[in-house]
C-alpha positions in Angstrom: 0.0 0.0 0.0 1.4 3.4 -1.0 2.3 5.9 1.8 0.7 8.7 -0.2 -2.8 9.5 -1.5 -2.7 9.8 -5.3 -5.7 11.8 -6.6 -3.9 14.6 -8.4 -0.9 13.1 -10.2 -2.4 14.1 -13.5 -1.8 17.8 -13.0 1.9 17.8 -13.7 1.6 15.2 -16.6 -1.2 17.2 -18.3 0.6 20.6 -17.8 3.9 19.4 -19.2 2.2 18.0 -22.2 0.3 21.2 -22.9 3.3 23.3 -22.2 5.6 21.1 -24.4 5.7 23.7 -27.3 7.5 26.0 -24.9 10.4 23.6 -24.4 10.5 23.9 -20.6 13.5 22.6 -18.8 14.8 22.1 -15.2 18.0 23.9 -14.3 21.1 21.8 -14.2 21.8 22.6 -10.5 19.7 21.5 -7.5 17.6 24.7 -7.7 15.0 23.1 -9.8 13.8 20.5 -7.3 12.8 20.4 -3.7 11.6 17.5 -1.5 10.7 17.2 2.2 9.6 14.0 3.9 8.5 13.8 7.6 7.1 11.0 9.7 4.8 11.9 12.6 2.2 9.9 14.4 2.7 6.9 12.1 2.0 9.0 9.0 4.4 9.9 6.3 4.0 13.3 4.7 5.8 14.6 1.6 6.3 18.0 0.1 7.7 18.1 -3.5 8.4 20.9 -5.9 9.8 21.5 -9.4 10.9 24.7 -11.1 11.0 25.0 -14.9 11.9 27.7 -17.3 11.9 28.1 -21.1 15.0 28.7 -23.3 13.9 32.3 -23.9 13.5 33.0 -20.2 9.9 34.3 -20.7 8.3 32.2 -18.0 9.0 30.6 -14.6 6.8 27.5 -13.9 6.5 26.2 -10.4 4.8 23.0 -9.4 4.3 21.8 -5.9 2.6 18.8 -4.3 1.9 17.8 -0.7 0.7 14.3 0.1 0.0 11.9 2.9 -2.3 8.9 3.2 -5.2 11.3 4.0 -4.6 14.2 1.7 -3.3 15.3 -1.7 -2.7 18.9 -2.6 -1.2 20.1 -5.9 -0.5 23.6 -7.2 0.8 25.0 -10.5 2.0 28.6 -11.0 3.2 30.1 -14.2 4.9 33.5 -13.8 6.1 35.9 -16.5 9.6 37.2 -16.1 10.4 40.5 -18.0 7.1 41.1 -19.8 4.2 41.1 -17.4 2.4 43.5 -19.7 2.3 40.8 -22.4 2.2 37.5 -20.6 -0.3 36.6 -17.8 0.0 34.6 -14.6 -1.7 31.2 -14.5 -2.5 29.8 -11.1 -4.2 26.5 -10.3 -4.7 24.5 -7.1 -6.5 21.4 -6.0 -7.0 20.2 -2.4 -8.3 16.7 -1.8 -8.9 15.4 1.8 -10.8 12.2 2.4 -13.6 11.7 0.0 -13.9 15.4 -1.0 -12.2 17.9 -3.2 -12.2 20.8 -0.7 -11.0 23.3 -3.3 -10.3 23.3 -7.0 -9.5 26.7 -8.4 -7.7 28.2 -11.4 -7.4 31.6 -12.9 -5.4 33.6 -15.5 -4.6 37.2 -14.6 -1.9 39.8 -14.9 0.9 40.4 -12.4 0.1 43.8 -11.1 -2.0 46.4 -12.9 -1.9 45.7 -16.7 -5.1 47.2 -18.2 -4.5 46.2 -21.8 -3.6 42.6 -20.9 -6.5 42.4 -18.6 -8.8 43.4 -21.4 -7.3 40.8 -23.7 -7.8 38.1 -21.1 -11.4 39.2 -20.6 -12.2 38.9 -24.3 -10.7 35.4 -24.5 -11.6 33.8 -21.2 -15.0 35.3 -20.2 -17.0 33.1 -22.6 -15.1 30.0 -21.4 -15.5 31.0 -17.8 -19.2 31.5 -18.0 -19.8 28.0 -19.2 -17.6 26.3 -16.7 -18.7 28.4 -13.7 -22.3 27.5 -14.4 -21.5 23.8 -14.7 -19.7 23.5 -11.4 -20.8 24.1 -7.8 -19.5 27.4 -6.5 -17.0 27.6 -3.6 -18.1 30.4 -1.2 -14.9 30.0 0.9 -12.3 31.2 -1.5 -8.6 31.2 -0.7 -7.2 34.7 0.0 -5.4 34.9 -3.4 -8.6 34.1 -5.2 -10.6 36.7 -3.3 -7.9 39.3 -4.0 -6.9 38.6 -7.6 -9.6 36.3 -9.0 -11.1 37.5 -12.3 -14.8 36.9 -13.3 -13.6 34.1 -15.6 -11.7 32.2 -12.8 -13.1 28.9 -11.7 -13.3 28.1 -8.0 -15.4 25.1 -6.9 -15.7 22.4 -4.2 -17.5 19.1 -4.0 -17.2 15.3 -4.2 -14.3 13.7 -6.0 -16.5 13.5 -9.1 -15.6 17.1 -9.8 -12.0 16.2 -10.4 -12.7 15.1 -14.0 -14.6 18.3 -15.1 -12.1 20.6 -13.4 -9.2 18.7 -15.0 -10.8 19.3 -18.4 -11.6 22.9 -17.7 -8.1 23.7 -16.6 -6.7 22.0 -19.7 -8.8 24.3 -21.9 -7.6 27.4 -19.9 -4.0 26.4 -20.2 -4.2 25.6 -23.9 -5.5 29.1 -24.5 -2.6 30.6 -22.4 0.0 28.7 -24.5 -1.5 29.2 -27.9 -2.7 32.8 -27.6 -0.2 34.3 -25.2 2.9 32.4 -24.2 3.8 30.8 -27.6 3.2 33.7 -30.0 4.7 36.3 -27.7 7.9 34.5 -26.8 11.1 36.5 -26.9 14.5 36.3 -25.3 15.2 37.8 -21.8 18.3 37.5 -19.8 17.5 39.8 -16.9 15.7 39.2 -13.7 12.0 39.4 -13.0 10.3 42.7 -13.9 9.5 44.9 -10.8 5.8 44.1 -11.2 6.5 40.3 -11.2 8.9 40.6 -8.2 6.3 42.6 -6.2 3.6 40.0 -7.1 5.8 37.1 -6.0 6.9 38.9 -2.8 3.3 39.6 -1.8 2.2 36.0 -2.3 5.2 34.8 -0.4 4.4 36.9 2.6 0.7 36.0 2.6 0.8 32.4 1.4 -2.4 30.7 2.8 -0.5 27.4 2.8 2.1 28.5 5.3 0.2 27.4 8.6 -0.5 23.9 7.2 3.0 23.4 5.9 4.4 24.7 9.2 2.3 22.2 11.2 3.3 19.3 9.0 6.9 20.0 8.1 8.0 22.6 10.7 8.1 26.4 10.4 11.6 26.8 9.2 11.2 24.2 6.4 7.8 25.7 5.4 9.3 29.2 5.1 12.2 27.9 3.1 10.0 26.0 0.7 7.5 28.9 0.2 10.4 31.4 -0.4 11.8 29.0 -3.1 8.3 28.5 -4.7 7.9 32.3 -5.1 11.5 33.0 -5.7 13.2 34.6 -8.7 13.3 32.7 -12.0 16.6 31.2 -13.1 18.8 33.6 -15.0 19.2 31.2 -17.9 17.7 28.0 -19.1 19.7 24.9 -20.1 18.8 22.6 -23.1 15.5 20.9 -22.4 15.6 17.7 -20.3 13.1 15.8 -18.2 12.8 15.5 -14.5 14.6 12.2 -14.2 17.1 13.7 -11.8 14.3 14.5 -9.3 12.1 12.1 -7.2 8.9 11.0 -9.0 6.1 13.5 -8.7 
């Protein structure tokens, strides 16, 4: 019997497939992978993270997953680097505990005030969001980041495990649009650090991460702080040739 609940392993597999035209890669050093494992009260808990970037250094992609026998939590964040006025943030999170999906949420929005990009996203995502939001039960207890930044086209739902299939399909559609209409056609080459708007966006979310208390209880405050700071940290300065995640533990 596995030590970990496995309800959300599809998120990374689906995302890497959809993002494959961008030729994402892990950095050559250890900065692209994090893993913590603790055993308490006869239960093993695991926290795992991967950091990808593309050869043109347009995007920083962060994936994290926390598991035990009782829960499975997975998150994907895609940050722009030097062009937040052209490339949006994609954020997605699922929380499964027991026989319920306590939260499934995803949104596409700018990093900081970017009126022109916001209008473009509205035109593309509002029709899609209207359909999915009407098809899924609403979640009236939104995470703080969703309450603060969520756009009308964002999807935030909760319910039995049967909602995993529809939310998986919905997020796939959202991510495909981000790749084909924003990330892929607007790719360039950047070798600087994150733009000020991106750095401020990450710093704010690092300070106010809603996952910090849970991670601190499970893995310890110091380890939780270190992982969150890595998750919202700066993008690598350069990307190596594409390779898979064979050098990291399985996700």
